[in-house]
N, C-alpha and C positions, 0 to 999 in steps of 0.2 A: 598850402599845407599838403603833405604827402597823403596818398590814398591809404596808407597804413601808418598808424600812430599809437604810441604808448606815451601818454602824458603823465608825468609825476609832479605832484604839487607838495613840496615841503612846507611846513608851517601852516598846514590847512586848518589847524585848531590852535587855540591859545592854551597855555598851561593853566592848571586849576587856580593858581593864585591870581591869575588875570581874569579868568572867566567865572569864578565862583567856587564854592566849596565842593561841588560835585565833579565827577569825571569830565574832562573837556570834551566838547562835542562840536560838530559843525555849526555854523551860524544858524540861528533860528529867527525868522523863517529862512530856509535855504534860499540862496540867490536863484533867480528864476532859471537860468540856463543850466546851472548845476543840478537843480531839482529835476529838470527835464532829462538831463543825461542819466541820472540815477534811475529814473523811471524806465529808460530804454535798456540799461545795462544790468547784468546779473553779477552778484558778488562772487569773487574768486578767492585767491590766496590772501591770508593775513599773516603779517610778520609782527610778532610781539616782542618787545624788549623788556627784560627784567630791569628793575632798578639797579643802577650801578653798571649797566652795560657800557662798554667802551665805544660803541657805535650807536648812531641814531637809527630809528626805523627807516628813515629816508635813505641813508647810506646803504643799508642792507638791501632795500628794495632796488636802488639804483645799481648796486653790484649784481644782483640777480638778473635785472633786465639786460645788463651788458655782458652776461656770461662770466662774471668774475667770481672765482671761488675764494674761499678763505673764511675762517671763523671771525666773529667780531673782534676787532683789534688787530687783525692780521690780514686785512684786505689791502693789496699793494696799489693804493690809489696813485701814488707818485709815479710808479712805473707805468700804470695805465694811462694817465693823463699826458705823459711825455713820450709814450710809445717806446719806452726803454725795455729791451728784452735781454735777460741774462745778467744784468747788473743790479745788485741791491740798491735801492734808493728810497728817499723819504723827502717830505717837505719840512723845512725849518722855518718857524714863524718867530720873529722877534716879538717880545711881549713885556708887559709890566706886571710884576707880582706885588700886590699890596700885602705887606707883612704886618700883621697885628700882634697883639700880645700872646694870643693863643691860636692863631690861624694864619693861613696864607690864602689869598684870593687872586685868581687869574683875571686880570682886566681884559675886556675884548681887545684884540690886537689893533682893530681899526681905530680905537681911541688914541693910539700913539700919534696918528696923523704924520707919519714919517714921509720925508721927501727922499728922492733917489740919491742925492748927494750924501745925506746922513746915513742911509742904509748901506751905501757902498763903502763909506768910511768904516762902519762897524764890521762889515764883512771882511775888510782888509785886516782889521785888528783881531778878529776871532778865528779866521781861517787857519792860521798856523797851529793853533791848539787842536783843532779838529784833524788836521793832517797828521799830527803825531799819533792819532788813533786810527789812521787809515780812512778818514772821511774827507771828501772834497766838497767844498761849498761852491755851488755854481749859481749864477744869476738865473732867475726864472720869472717869466711873465711880466706883467705891467704893474704889479702891486709892490711898492717898496717894502723891504723887510720880509719878503717870502723868498726862500732860496730852495734850490734843488740840491739835496745832499746825496752823494753816492759813496758806497763803501761797504765792505763785508760786515761790519758791526750792525748794519741795518737789515740784514737778511731775515732774522727771526725776531726782530724787535716788536714788542707789543705796544701799540700806540692807542691813545684815547682822543676821540674827536674833540676839536675845539668847541663845537656846538654843544657838547656835553658839559664843558668846563667853564666857558667864558662867563664871567660874573659870578662864579661859584667858588666855594672854598675847596682847596685841594686837600684831600684826605691824606693821612700818614702813609697809607698803602701806596698812593701815587708817588710819594716823595722818597720812599725807602725801597731801593731796588737791590740791596745787598745780595750777592750770590745769584742774581738773575741776569739774563742777556741785556737788561736795561741798565746795568750798573755803569757801563761806559758812558752812556748819555747822561745819567744822573751826576756822575763825577764832572763831566763837561759843563753841566748846568751850574754846579758849584763854582767851578773855575771861572766861568763867564760872569757869574754874579760878582766875583772879586774883581775881575778885569773891568767890567762895565762901571762898577762903583767909583773907580778912580779915573775913568776915561773923560777927557775934556768935554766931550759932547754931552755928558750927563749933567755937568754943572751948567753948560750953556742952555740946555733944554729947560732946566729948572728955573733959570733966570727968565726964560720966556713964558713961564707958566705951563709948560708941557710936561707930561709924564715922562720920567726917565725910562730908558730901556734898561732893564736889569736882569733879563733872563731870555730864554727861548723855549718853545714847545715844538715837539716833533709829531707829525701826523703822516698817515698813509705809507708806513714803511713796509718793505717786502720786495719780492722779486717776481718777475714774470718769466716763465720758461718759454712761452710762445705768445705771440700777440693774440688777443681774443678776436673772435669774429666780429666784423663790423655790425653795428646795430643802429643804422641811421634813423630808424623809426622812433628811437627813444629821445624824448624831449623833456626838459625840466622848466617849469614855471617858477621863477625865483622870487617874485615880488612879495609873497606872503612871509618868507622866511625871516627877514630882519625884524618886522614888527612882532612876529610871534616870539622870537628870541628875547626881544626887549620887553615883552609882556605889555605891549602898547595896544590896548583894546580899540581905541579910536582909529589908530593907524592901520590896524589889522582889518577892521571893518571897511575902511576906505579902500584898502588894497583888494579886498574880496570883490568890491563893486567893480573895480577896473578889470580884475582877472575874469570875472564872470561875463562882463560885457564884451571882452575881447577873446581871450583864450578859450574859455568854456563855450562861447558862442560858436567859434570855429570848429571845435571838437564836436559839438552837437550837430552842426550842419553836416559834417563828415559822417557821423553815426546815422543820421536820417537818410543819407544817400546809400546806406548799407555798407559803408567802409568798415574794415576791421579795426576798431579802436579799443584801447584800454585806458583806464584812468586809475591812477594810484594816489590816494589821499594819505598824507603822512602827518602824524602828530608826534609828540614826544614819547608816547608809549607804544604806538603801533602804526603800521602802514597797511591799508586795505586796498586791494586791487579789484576793479570792476571791469568786466569784459562783455562781449556780445551775448545777448540772450537769444539762443537758437530757437527758431520756430515759434517764437512768442510764448513759449511755455512759462518762462519766468515772469513775463508781464502778466499773464493770466493768473498765475499763482499770487503775485503781489496784489493784484486787484481783488482777488478773492478774500485775502486776509486784511485788506485795508492799507497796505503799505504805500500805495500810490497817494493816499490821502494824508499819511502821517510820516512821510519819509524824512521829515525834519529831524527825527530821532533815530534815523537808520544807522548812522555810523558813529561809534564812540572810539575816539583815538587818543 
């Protein structure tokens, strides 16, 4: 582990419906290594997200840690992750929309269980429609059904994080983009729904008991004018994110045990050696950063008011 480290933990808490009627909090009692870390570190910046924010607190904290600018919904994640400078781009995610009598729900894209052959066939069918609007669909990464889109319509496009929407109902405001920069993508969504409805792969997947691919979602749109400075000290612990999104209390508790025994233990050892460490705990409502407590002043203050004995309730996220 580096001598300088900023660790971000998305999914540090469960949503209220999974953890009870009150505001979500860290596990009680706190895992031992996390508790020891919080006793050594002092609280710093808090990022709070209002209900309806297009970005999660984790995404905003990660953007800040990497020096990425942009308002929520306008952070150019695709450009950042692919080191693309000067060209507007975004990620396209194939997905399934569950259409009810009075609502539309976005299923988690991973539930599609796509293979590379199917994803490539769908990209070949969909790409000409995007090209008519000046958007190219390019293969990206190892996850089938996630593509890198490039083109001018993506420059100012406002996008909403999949972590905000997966398993949730899509509001009319998300689906109605008349007169906005989103209108091109919303029209393409409508066209793709018609195309995919009659595509042979749709019937084949339904015969196999799989969800049909009937739409797509766009994330991380925007453009980078110059590459951001490298931030090798920034690391993300991802094991809590999935059970937190699924509201899986048992899985979340088990993941915390593993994270505490491994990642938190390593960070604690570095902090005890005097290394400059930061820890950012992220929930659905807020992200809280903790950093070095200089000269022991924060530790003495905490001890004086009893926080070292009651830090289980220290962080509400």
